[in-house]
GULOBA-879239 format. One record per residue (C-alpha): x, y, z; residue number from 0; residue in three letters. Coordinates in Angstrom, 3 decimals, padded with zeros to 6 digits. Layout:
BEGIN
       c1       c2       c3 num residuo
        X        Y        Z NUM     ALA
...
//
This chain:
BEGIN
       c1       c2       c3 num residuo
 -041.709 -015.789  180.750   0     MET
 -043.122 -012.331  180.067   1     SER
 -040.663 -009.535  179.378   2     ALA
 -041.288 -007.809  182.711   3     ASP
 -041.237 -011.039  184.675   4     ASN
 -038.887 -011.337  187.620   5     THR
 -035.736 -013.406  187.417   6     SER
 -035.993 -017.165  187.608   7     HIS
 -033.487 -017.425  190.394   8     GLN
 -034.302 -019.414  193.482   9     GLY
 -036.732 -017.712  195.809  10     THR
 -037.691 -018.334  199.406  11     PRO
 -039.846 -021.357  200.054  12     ASN
 -042.704 -019.255  201.400  13     LYS
 -044.166 -016.714  198.998  14     GLN
 -047.493 -014.943  198.911  15     PRO
 -049.971 -016.668  196.628  16     LEU
 -049.988 -014.868  193.256  17     ARG
 -051.605 -015.256  189.877  18     GLN
 -049.571 -017.032  187.197  19     GLN
 -049.097 -014.546  184.337  20     PRO
 -050.396 -015.301  180.868  21     GLU
 -047.853 -015.546  178.051  22     LEU
 -048.106 -013.752  174.737  23     ASN
 -048.371 -015.474  171.362  24     PHE
 -044.644 -015.492  170.594  25     TRP
 -043.702 -016.845  174.002  26     GLN
 -046.100 -019.762  173.482  27     ILE
 -044.777 -020.128  169.927  28     PHE
 -041.163 -020.393  171.148  29     ASN
 -041.877 -022.863  173.940  30     MET
 -043.759 -025.172  171.543  31     CYS
 -041.498 -024.776  168.489  32     PHE
 -039.274 -027.680  169.535  33     GLY
 -042.175 -030.041  168.930  34     PHE
 -041.781 -029.353  165.197  35     LEU
 -038.384 -031.055  165.343  36     GLY
 -039.539 -033.892  167.587  37     ILE
 -042.414 -034.659  165.265  38     GLN
 -040.072 -034.465  162.283  39     PHE
 -038.203 -037.462  163.696  40     GLY
 -041.390 -039.184  164.826  41     PHE
 -043.035 -038.816  161.405  42     ALA
 -039.980 -040.129  159.553  43     LEU
 -040.087 -043.138  161.854  44     GLN
 -043.827 -043.740  161.385  45     ASN
 -043.844 -043.361  157.613  46     ALA
 -040.656 -045.277  156.798  47     ASN
 -039.778 -047.887  159.418  48     VAL
 -042.213 -050.518  158.119  49     SER
 -040.749 -049.910  154.662  50     ARG
 -037.220 -050.346  156.039  51     ILE
 -038.214 -053.552  157.803  52     PHE
 -039.789 -055.003  154.645  53     GLN
 -036.762 -053.944  152.596  54     THR
 -034.519 -055.853  155.012  55     LEU
 -036.631 -058.998  154.707  56     GLY
 -039.465 -058.762  157.269  57     ALA
 -042.739 -060.552  156.467  58     GLU
 -046.060 -058.729  156.855  59     ILE
 -047.045 -060.596  160.031  60     ASP
 -043.617 -059.883  161.588  61     GLU
 -043.912 -056.118  161.350  62     ILE
 -045.969 -055.607  164.555  63     PRO
 -043.458 -057.528  166.689  64     ILE
 -040.607 -055.469  165.230  65     LEU
 -042.490 -052.254  165.990  66     TRP
 -042.779 -053.242  169.646  67     ILE
 -039.650 -051.246  170.448  68     ALA
 -041.506 -047.972  169.955  69     ALA
 -044.302 -048.318  172.529  70     PRO
 -042.216 -050.378  174.950  71     LEU
 -039.532 -047.707  175.210  72     THR
 -042.230 -045.115  175.825  73     GLY
 -043.683 -047.239  178.602  74     LEU
 -040.310 -047.369  180.347  75     ILE
 -038.782 -044.001  179.499  76     VAL
 -041.625 -041.499  179.871  77     GLN
 -042.517 -042.049  183.559  78     PRO
 -038.802 -042.118  184.437  79     ILE
 -038.137 -038.835  182.629  80     ILE
 -041.328 -037.348  184.075  81     GLY
 -040.277 -038.208  187.612  82     TYR
 -036.706 -037.006  187.092  83     LEU
 -037.754 -033.729  185.489  84     SER
 -040.228 -033.059  188.328  85     ASP
 -037.252 -033.265  190.675  86     ASN
 -034.687 -031.391  188.547  87     THR
 -033.679 -027.764  188.859  88     TRP
 -030.341 -026.502  187.566  89     ASN
 -028.880 -023.750  185.426  90     GLY
 -030.750 -024.985  182.339  91     LEU
 -034.059 -025.354  184.176  92     GLY
 -036.442 -028.184  184.972  93     ARG
 -037.526 -029.679  181.639  94     ARG
 -034.982 -028.185  179.217  95     ARG
 -032.041 -030.427  180.242  96     PRO
 -034.048 -033.394  178.974  97     TYR
 -034.935 -031.569  175.755  98     PHE
 -031.208 -031.230  175.063  99     LEU
 -030.268 -034.834  175.909 100     ILE
 -033.142 -036.222  173.841 101     GLY
 -032.383 -033.987  170.850 102     ALA
 -028.721 -035.003  170.679 103     VAL
 -029.480 -038.728  170.974 104     CYS
 -032.358 -038.650  168.474 105     THR
 -030.298 -036.756  165.897 106     THR
 -027.546 -039.364  166.074 107     LEU
 -030.096 -042.192  165.787 108     ALA
 -031.681 -040.606  162.697 109     LEU
 -028.286 -040.393  161.021 110     PHE
 -027.505 -044.062  161.755 111     ILE
 -030.911 -045.762  161.223 112     MET
 -030.954 -045.783  157.357 113     PRO
 -027.570 -047.510  157.295 114     HIS
 -028.867 -050.610  159.095 115     SER
 -027.333 -053.581  157.241 116     PRO
 -029.719 -056.264  158.529 117     VAL
 -033.165 -056.502  160.094 118     LEU
 -032.098 -056.963  163.721 119     TRP
 -029.900 -053.856  163.547 120     VAL
 -032.837 -051.807  162.209 121     ALA
 -035.052 -053.107  165.035 122     ALA
 -032.392 -052.151  167.573 123     GLY
 -031.993 -048.689  166.089 124     MET
 -035.757 -048.193  166.262 125     LEU
 -035.521 -048.962  169.976 126     TRP
 -032.733 -046.411  170.489 127     ILE
 -034.395 -043.775  168.327 128     MET
 -037.747 -044.072  170.065 129     ASP
 -036.163 -043.950  173.521 130     ALA
 -034.356 -040.762  172.508 131     SER
 -037.516 -039.170  171.113 132     ILE
 -039.337 -039.973  174.354 133     ASN
 -036.613 -038.341  176.454 134     ILE
 -037.222 -035.072  174.609 135     ALA
 -040.978 -035.397  174.098 136     MET
 -042.269 -036.267  177.598 137     GLU
 -041.095 -033.043  179.304 138     PRO
 -042.694 -030.949  176.541 139     PHE
 -046.144 -032.028  177.758 140     ARG
 -045.339 -031.000  181.322 141     ALA
 -043.633 -027.824  180.031 142     PHE
 -046.990 -026.427  178.919 143     VAL
 -048.567 -027.303  182.267 144     GLY
 -045.699 -025.586  184.088 145     ASP
 -045.536 -022.367  182.101 146     ASN
 -049.147 -021.616  181.240 147     LEU
 -052.128 -020.858  183.488 148     PRO
 -055.174 -023.076  183.037 149     LYS
 -056.870 -020.514  180.823 150     SER
 -054.126 -020.879  178.174 151     GLN
 -053.345 -024.603  178.279 152     ARG
 -055.744 -025.616  175.513 153     THR
 -054.066 -022.956  173.379 154     GLN
 -050.625 -024.281  174.354 155     GLY
 -051.386 -027.890  173.525 156     TYR
 -053.090 -026.807  170.300 157     ALA
 -049.908 -024.897  169.392 158     MET
 -047.941 -028.103  169.959 159     GLN
 -050.387 -029.908  167.679 160     SER
 -049.882 -027.218  165.036 161     PHE
 -046.118 -027.735  165.038 162     PHE
 -046.580 -031.496  165.094 163     ILE
 -048.690 -031.171  161.968 164     GLY
 -046.279 -028.873  160.147 165     ILE
 -043.238 -030.983  161.009 166     GLY
 -044.910 -034.201  160.043 167     ALA
 -046.152 -032.819  156.706 168     VAL
 -042.644 -032.108  155.520 169     VAL
 -041.065 -035.184  157.101 170     ALA
 -043.624 -037.638  155.759 171     SER
 -043.421 -036.170  152.261 172     ALA
 -039.630 -035.991  152.098 173     LEU
 -038.912 -039.323  150.314 174     PRO
 -041.613 -038.548  147.726 175     TYR
 -040.332 -035.006  147.207 176     LEU
 -036.723 -036.129  146.917 177     LEU
 -037.661 -038.709  144.290 178     THR
 -040.078 -036.652  142.226 179     ASN
 -038.453 -033.217  142.387 180     TYR
 -034.753 -033.925  142.984 181     PHE
 -034.338 -037.215  141.100 182     ASP
 -033.136 -039.126  144.157 183     VAL
 -033.608 -042.886  143.690 184     ALA
 -036.444 -044.528  145.615 185     ASN
 -035.304 -048.059  144.778 186     THR
 -032.132 -049.874  145.792 187     ALA
 -030.563 -053.323  145.449 188     PRO
 -032.035 -056.067  147.593 189     GLU
 -031.315 -055.527  151.288 190     GLY
 -030.340 -051.851  150.930 191     GLU
 -032.259 -048.734  151.985 192     ILE
 -033.199 -046.367  149.152 193     ALA
 -031.328 -043.062  148.906 194     ASP
 -034.581 -041.100  149.201 195     SER
 -035.157 -042.563  152.674 196     VAL
 -031.537 -042.100  153.792 197     ARG
 -031.367 -038.427  152.792 198     TYR
 -034.742 -037.767  154.433 199     ALA
 -033.390 -039.129  157.734 200     PHE
 -030.269 -036.935  157.495 201     TYR
 -032.354 -033.828  156.937 202     PHE
 -034.715 -034.810  159.743 203     GLY
 -031.898 -035.160  162.254 204     GLY
 -030.675 -031.632  161.526 205     ALA
 -034.174 -030.111  161.742 206     VAL
 -034.898 -031.865  165.035 207     LEU
 -031.734 -030.611  166.709 208     PHE
 -032.185 -027.014  165.534 209     LEU
 -035.883 -026.803  166.448 210     ALA
 -035.449 -028.200  169.958 211     VAL
 -032.408 -025.980  170.392 212     GLY
 -034.555 -022.942  169.541 213     TRP
 -036.985 -023.746  172.357 214     THR
 -034.129 -024.315  174.821 215     ILE
 -032.523 -020.956  173.989 216     VAL
 -035.659 -018.788  173.746 217     THR
 -037.761 -020.164  176.611 218     SER
 -037.425 -019.850  180.371 219     LYS
 -038.886 -021.866  183.229 220     GLU
 -040.341 -021.033  186.608 221     TYR
 -038.410 -022.307  189.595 222     SER
 -040.082 -024.832  191.935 223     PRO
 -040.615 -022.020  194.450 224     GLU
 -042.339 -019.822  191.892 225     GLU
 -044.594 -022.676  190.776 226     LEU
 -045.496 -023.322  194.399 227     ALA
 -046.473 -019.674  194.829 228     SER
 -048.786 -019.917  191.808 229     PHE
 -050.432 -023.199  192.714 230     HIS
 -050.435 -023.630  196.492 231     GLN
 -054.176 -023.052  196.817 232     GLU
 -054.906 -025.032  193.656 233     ASN
 -052.861 -027.974  194.943 234     ASP
 -054.955 -028.100  198.087 235     GLU
 -058.175 -028.077  196.037 236     GLU
 -056.914 -030.865  193.774 237     LEU
 -055.921 -033.033  196.725 238     ILE
 -059.350 -032.603  198.266 239     ALA
 -061.257 -033.077  194.992 240     GLU
 -059.289 -035.894  193.364 241     ASN
 -057.820 -037.635  196.398 242     ASN
 -054.600 -037.792  194.363 243     SER
 -052.379 -037.356  197.404 244     ASP
 -054.426 -039.460  199.798 245     SER
 -052.779 -042.807  199.185 246     ARG
 -054.378 -045.819  200.799 247     THR
 -052.857 -048.844  199.064 248     ARG
 -051.132 -051.035  201.650 249     THR
 -048.111 -053.330  201.518 250     ALA
 -050.392 -056.369  201.796 251     LYS
 -052.443 -055.212  198.811 252     GLN
 -049.278 -054.775  196.763 253     TYR
 -048.019 -058.197  197.814 254     GLN
 -051.275 -059.981  196.952 255     PHE
 -051.545 -058.164  193.612 256     ALA
 -047.946 -059.033  192.738 257     SER
 -048.608 -062.752  193.190 258     MET
 -051.840 -062.500  191.200 259     LEU
 -050.222 -060.692  188.253 260     TRP
 -047.284 -063.094  188.166 261     MET
 -049.602 -066.112  188.315 262     ALA
 -051.800 -064.819  185.498 263     ILE
 -048.838 -063.724  183.367 264     GLY
 -046.942 -066.964  183.944 265     GLY
 -050.020 -069.081  183.225 266     GLY
 -050.795 -067.249  179.993 267     LEU
 -047.162 -067.437  178.863 268     THR
 -047.176 -071.183  179.472 269     GLY
 -050.436 -071.481  177.548 270     LEU
 -049.004 -069.647  174.529 271     VAL
 -045.932 -071.899  174.617 272     PHE
 -047.840 -075.138  175.208 273     GLY
 -050.373 -074.525  172.449 274     LEU
 -047.756 -073.082  170.049 275     SER
 -049.793 -069.913  169.662 276     LEU
 -048.542 -066.865  167.769 277     ASP
 -045.237 -065.681  169.246 278     LYS
 -046.464 -062.082  169.258 279     GLN
 -048.724 -062.986  172.192 280     LEU
 -045.613 -063.289  174.358 281     TYR
 -045.442 -059.483  174.392 282     ILE
 -048.756 -059.332  176.205 283     LEU
 -048.289 -062.274  178.583 284     THR
 -044.747 -061.378  179.655 285     ILE
 -045.828 -057.772  180.184 286     GLY
 -048.550 -058.961  182.570 287     ILE
 -046.004 -061.066  184.457 288     PHE
 -043.447 -058.243  184.789 289     VAL
 -045.952 -055.972  186.539 290     PHE
 -045.986 -058.523  189.380 291     GLY
 -042.344 -058.108  190.536 292     PRO
 -042.748 -054.321  190.359 293     LEU
 -045.607 -054.510  192.845 294     GLN
 -043.659 -056.935  195.038 295     PHE
 -040.857 -054.356  195.180 296     TYR
 -043.423 -051.742  196.247 297     CYS
 -044.755 -054.039  198.966 298     ALA
 -041.266 -054.551  200.422 299     LYS
 -040.481 -050.829  200.274 300     ALA
 -043.790 -049.746  201.819 301     LEU
 -043.416 -052.192  204.721 302     ALA
 -040.404 -050.168  205.942 303     LYS
 -042.224 -046.842  206.405 304     VAL
 -045.428 -045.414  207.803 305     ASN
 -047.888 -046.036  204.922 306     PRO
 -050.126 -043.177  206.075 307     ASN
 -047.365 -040.609  205.697 308     SER
 -047.238 -039.071  202.221 309     ILE
 -043.762 -037.710  202.903 310     ALA
 -042.414 -041.138  203.840 311     GLU
 -044.055 -042.757  200.807 312     ARG
 -042.516 -040.143  198.532 313     GLU
 -039.092 -040.808  200.071 314     SER
 -039.140 -044.378  198.684 315     LEU
 -037.771 -043.362  195.305 316     GLY
 -038.737 -043.282  191.659 317     MET
 -039.931 -046.862  191.044 318     VAL
 -042.226 -046.906  194.057 319     PHE
 -043.663 -043.453  193.370 320     ASN
 -044.415 -044.156  189.721 321     VAL
 -046.266 -047.371  190.598 322     VAL
 -047.943 -045.840  193.660 323     ASP
 -049.179 -042.813  191.726 324     ASN
 -050.493 -045.181  189.056 325     LEU
 -052.841 -046.667  191.651 326     PHE
 -053.871 -043.258  192.990 327     HIS
 -054.734 -041.353  189.824 328     MET
 -057.559 -038.791  189.789 329     PRO
 -060.908 -040.224  188.667 330     LYS
 -060.999 -038.271  185.398 331     ALA
 -057.564 -039.634  184.525 332     MET
 -058.963 -043.175  184.775 333     HIS
 -061.777 -042.168  182.433 334     GLN
 -059.394 -040.537  179.963 335     LEU
 -057.311 -043.728  180.017 336     ALA
 -060.182 -045.568  178.304 337     ILE
 -060.371 -042.881  175.611 338     VAL
 -056.622 -043.078  175.075 339     GLN
 -056.677 -046.875  174.851 340     PHE
 -059.049 -046.991  171.888 341     PHE
 -057.542 -043.897  170.212 342     SER
 -053.971 -045.176  170.237 343     TRP
 -054.854 -048.749  169.277 344     PHE
 -056.360 -047.212  166.146 345     ALA
 -053.341 -045.017  165.483 346     LEU
 -050.880 -047.873  165.915 347     PHE
 -052.869 -050.007  163.475 348     ALA
 -052.723 -047.164  160.964 349     MET
 -049.001 -046.513  161.374 350     TRP
 -047.809 -050.084  160.993 351     ILE
 -050.276 -051.280  158.349 352     TYR
 -050.983 -048.338  156.020 353     THR
 -047.941 -049.003  153.832 354     THR
 -048.711 -052.705  153.430 355     SER
 -052.459 -052.042  153.090 356     ALA
 -052.111 -049.428  150.344 357     VAL
 -049.398 -051.267  148.403 358     THR
 -051.285 -054.584  148.461 359     SER
 -054.911 -053.387  148.242 360     TYR
 -054.553 -050.323  146.028 361     HIS
 -051.317 -051.022  144.095 362     TYR
 -051.697 -054.804  143.895 363     GLY
 -048.244 -055.868  145.105 364     THR
 -046.300 -056.769  148.241 365     SER
 -042.969 -057.210  146.424 366     ASP
 -040.618 -054.600  147.895 367     VAL
 -038.338 -054.740  144.826 368     LEU
 -041.016 -053.596  142.381 369     THR
 -041.589 -050.031  141.273 370     LYS
 -045.305 -050.351  142.055 371     ALA
 -044.566 -051.169  145.703 372     TYR
 -042.142 -048.276  146.119 373     ASN
 -044.488 -045.867  144.351 374     ASP
 -047.213 -046.965  146.749 375     GLY
 -044.903 -046.583  149.748 376     ALA
 -043.956 -043.079  148.594 377     ASP
 -047.650 -042.233  148.226 378     TRP
 -048.243 -043.396  151.807 379     VAL
 -045.622 -040.860  152.856 380     GLY
 -047.644 -038.198  151.057 381     MET
 -050.845 -039.418  152.725 382     LEU
 -049.171 -039.198  156.117 383     PHE
 -047.998 -035.707  155.179 384     ALA
 -051.543 -034.747  154.214 385     SER
 -053.162 -035.898  157.449 386     TYR
 -050.553 -033.998  159.407 387     ASN
 -051.209 -030.922  157.277 388     GLY
 -054.925 -031.186  157.994 389     PHE
 -054.004 -031.632  161.676 390     ALA
 -052.066 -028.358  161.649 391     ALA
 -055.132 -026.529  160.330 392     VAL
 -057.449 -028.337  162.753 393     ALA
 -055.193 -027.396  165.683 394     ALA
 -055.955 -023.734  165.022 395     ILE
 -059.706 -024.376  165.137 396     ALA
 -059.853 -026.742  168.131 397     ILE
 -059.697 -024.071  170.895 398     PRO
 -062.554 -022.156  169.243 399     PHE
 -064.650 -025.303  168.777 400     LEU
 -064.026 -026.277  172.404 401     ALA
 -065.321 -022.905  173.567 402     LYS
 -068.402 -023.256  171.359 403     ALA
 -069.528 -026.844  172.090 404     VAL
 -067.386 -027.944  175.037 405     GLY
 -064.094 -029.774  175.175 406     ILE
 -065.584 -033.284  175.466 407     ARG
 -067.979 -032.996  172.531 408     PHE
 -065.189 -031.443  170.469 409     THR
 -063.085 -034.571  170.999 410     HIS
 -066.043 -036.846  170.205 411     THR
 -066.646 -035.119  166.871 412     ILE
 -062.978 -035.199  165.934 413     ASN
 -062.409 -038.859  166.811 414     LEU
 -065.533 -039.928  164.934 415     SER
 -064.313 -038.170  161.793 416     LEU
 -060.986 -039.970  162.111 417     GLY
 -062.645 -043.355  162.525 418     GLY
 -064.812 -042.864  159.461 419     LEU
 -061.731 -041.828  157.501 420     GLY
 -059.856 -045.047  158.316 421     LEU
 -062.864 -047.230  157.487 422     ILE
 -063.292 -045.500  154.120 423     SER
 -059.897 -046.821  152.904 424     PHE
 -061.700 -050.074  152.136 425     TYR
 -064.290 -048.351  149.935 426     PHE
 -061.966 -046.082  147.936 427     ILE
 -060.350 -048.007  145.083 428     SER
 -058.410 -045.161  143.463 429     ASP
 -055.260 -044.451  145.543 430     PRO
 -055.191 -040.884  144.222 431     ALA
 -058.351 -040.202  146.277 432     LEU
 -056.994 -041.524  149.573 433     LEU
 -056.137 -037.987  150.693 434     TRP
 -059.869 -037.425  151.295 435     ILE
 -060.173 -039.762  154.342 436     PRO
 -056.951 -038.224  155.632 437     MET
 -058.928 -035.044  156.354 438     ILE
 -060.815 -036.890  159.096 439     GLY
 -057.663 -038.649  160.300 440     VAL
 -055.846 -035.320  160.533 441     GLY
 -058.624 -033.720  162.556 442     ILE
 -058.618 -036.681  164.942 443     ALA
 -054.814 -036.592  165.217 444     TRP
 -054.785 -032.900  166.165 445     ALA
 -057.438 -033.565  168.772 446     SER
 -055.654 -036.606  170.241 447     ILE
 -052.486 -034.561  170.649 448     LEU
 -054.133 -031.640  172.427 449     SER
 -057.548 -032.201  174.000 450     VAL
 -056.729 -035.061  176.438 451     PRO
 -053.689 -033.163  177.727 452     TYR
 -055.659 -029.949  178.156 453     ALA
 -058.269 -031.893  180.135 454     MET
 -055.614 -033.712  182.148 455     LEU
 -053.411 -030.757  183.061 456     SER
 -056.301 -029.104  184.868 457     GLY
 -056.720 -031.991  187.322 458     ILE
 -053.067 -032.694  188.188 459     LEU
 -050.980 -031.247  191.026 460     PRO
 -048.356 -029.028  189.342 461     PRO
 -045.526 -030.492  191.430 462     LYS
 -046.295 -033.914  189.905 463     LYS
 -047.126 -032.800  186.376 464     MET
 -044.187 -034.691  184.864 465     GLY
 -044.692 -038.040  186.554 466     VAL
 -048.454 -038.061  185.935 467     PHE
 -047.910 -037.139  182.275 468     MET
 -045.455 -040.051  182.127 469     GLY
 -048.003 -042.374  183.721 470     ILE
 -050.627 -041.107  181.278 471     PHE
 -048.348 -042.366  178.545 472     ASN
 -049.038 -045.905  179.827 473     PHE
 -052.473 -045.588  178.257 474     PHE
 -050.852 -044.681  174.961 475     ILE
 -048.329 -047.511  175.152 476     VAL
 -050.491 -050.373  176.469 477     ILE
 -052.907 -050.302  173.496 478     PRO
 -049.924 -050.264  171.146 479     GLN
 -048.427 -053.271  172.923 480     LEU
 -051.781 -055.017  172.675 481     LEU
 -052.060 -054.107  169.000 482     ALA
 -048.564 -055.445  168.345 483     ALA
 -049.556 -058.656  170.147 484     SER
 -052.911 -059.370  168.562 485     VAL
 -053.266 -057.501  165.258 486     LEU
 -051.145 -059.985  163.333 487     GLY
 -053.090 -062.858  164.907 488     VAL
 -056.436 -061.209  164.086 489     ILE
 -055.462 -060.540  160.474 490     LEU
 -054.177 -064.075  159.877 491     ASN
 -057.092 -065.744  161.677 492     THR
 -060.052 -063.675  160.498 493     LEU
 -058.946 -061.785  157.386 494     PHE
 -056.492 -064.070  155.592 495     ASP
 -053.597 -061.742  156.374 496     GLY
 -055.086 -058.777  154.464 497     GLU
 -053.712 -055.597  156.094 498     PRO
 -056.566 -053.386  154.841 499     ILE
 -058.721 -054.851  157.620 500     PHE
 -056.313 -053.505  160.227 501     ALA
 -057.321 -050.000  159.091 502     LEU
 -061.009 -050.870  159.399 503     ILE
 -060.419 -052.226  162.915 504     THR
 -058.618 -049.012  163.797 505     GLY
 -061.507 -046.931  162.498 506     GLY
 -064.031 -048.771  164.646 507     VAL
 -061.835 -048.355  167.728 508     PHE
 -061.469 -044.621  167.112 509     MET
 -065.242 -044.171  166.992 510     ILE
 -065.532 -046.098  170.287 511     ILE
 -062.980 -043.687  171.787 512     ALA
 -065.145 -040.771  170.673 513     GLY
 -068.126 -042.231  172.503 514     ILE
 -066.057 -042.929  175.646 515     ALA
 -064.915 -039.318  175.996 516     VAL
 -068.519 -038.261  176.673 517     LEU
 -068.309 -040.125  179.995 518     PHE
 -065.200 -038.281  181.235 519     VAL
 -065.838 -035.875  184.125 520     ASP
 -065.923 -032.321  182.827 521     GLN
 -062.776 -030.440  183.929 522     PRO
 -063.139 -027.102  185.647 523     LYS
 -062.601 -024.189  183.274 524     GLN
//
């Protein structure tokens, strides 16, 4: 905290209400710097995993199902880590213990991933790597909400976006740079990962660990008692305004819903099996079914306590509270969920199909052993680097634009530019010019990583910042699960398996997200 701030030792439960101090530039810089490392790992994953899968023998229409590990681990891990970090306080703090655990695990995964000998090992390593990234990443969102007053949160999330952009620029470009400036081979015998990719992953693991370590060492956290003293009055206003702590869902409602979800999920799963539909649809139908038993568990737990007592409901543990808070989100969070759905469907389509789209549509080959394919894949890494570079620049401008035209209209403009950029891939024949649409994509990416969180943090009770940020991740994960389930089917059914049309679909969805944000309730400034 600020240099003259009092010690972060435990304080009495009852404190006079006081104003949360603003942090200076370097304090915000230090607390967000770890995101540079996290995004380094995330960008290496996004730019290279499809390439690794294809190198190890995956077909184009199998790539979405293999990518399912990434969003599915986020769906499971983020609300768990959010809940746990909300209820953690030890010598390292509240969020920082999870930064450390996630950084160590992710670094190890990055070192091991490029040595995957076969496809199923690579898919498993993606699962482990993404789980580890999520352990470190989820508390960073709540970290900003904890440490900054409302007046600085847009600046804090924009600073995170800046570091995300910088980290991703270097990480995405690494294989290209290693090949073209250090003569590291970008081709390898059949079934082996190229040296340029392997060395990039080694470097990324080291950067991630050091960057997250910097934030852990240089940043402090407020104790639960101090946070309560800052936000007691605000908590009461949020409860009254958003009804977020007035929980009305009964055990009978949970029980009925559980049977309904299981019936629908089971019926759809049987339909996919009986009609021999695309196996990727199982992701969607089984996911629907699984939500049923979770609600049945909640029904059984709630039947044992007074359902009108918030304290007794909160005593029922992590699983119940995550599900129960999901059904009692603030209204604006529901509205933002729609924006997130369309935004992240578009992003997932871009991440998993850009390599195959550019290599097939612009370089004319899908043969992973050819130089043309690997040159195209390297160029995709540079394109991903460029959009993240544009995102870093856009992150600096977003707070000023939000003050000028409003936070909602800012997000609408940015998402629309990103959607137009993705659509324009179809109309640009020269791959050397594909950096131009990445300007719009980068602006949208910076906005997606900052604006929704700035809007959300202002409507959430601080004591539940972590769990609600974890729940908010559902609306990032669910569209990715849906995309993994249906994009391959859509491409094969409507577009003869041509991956370029996945980018067009993503562009349309991003524009829809920009329109949807106009209907989100305006947060208080």
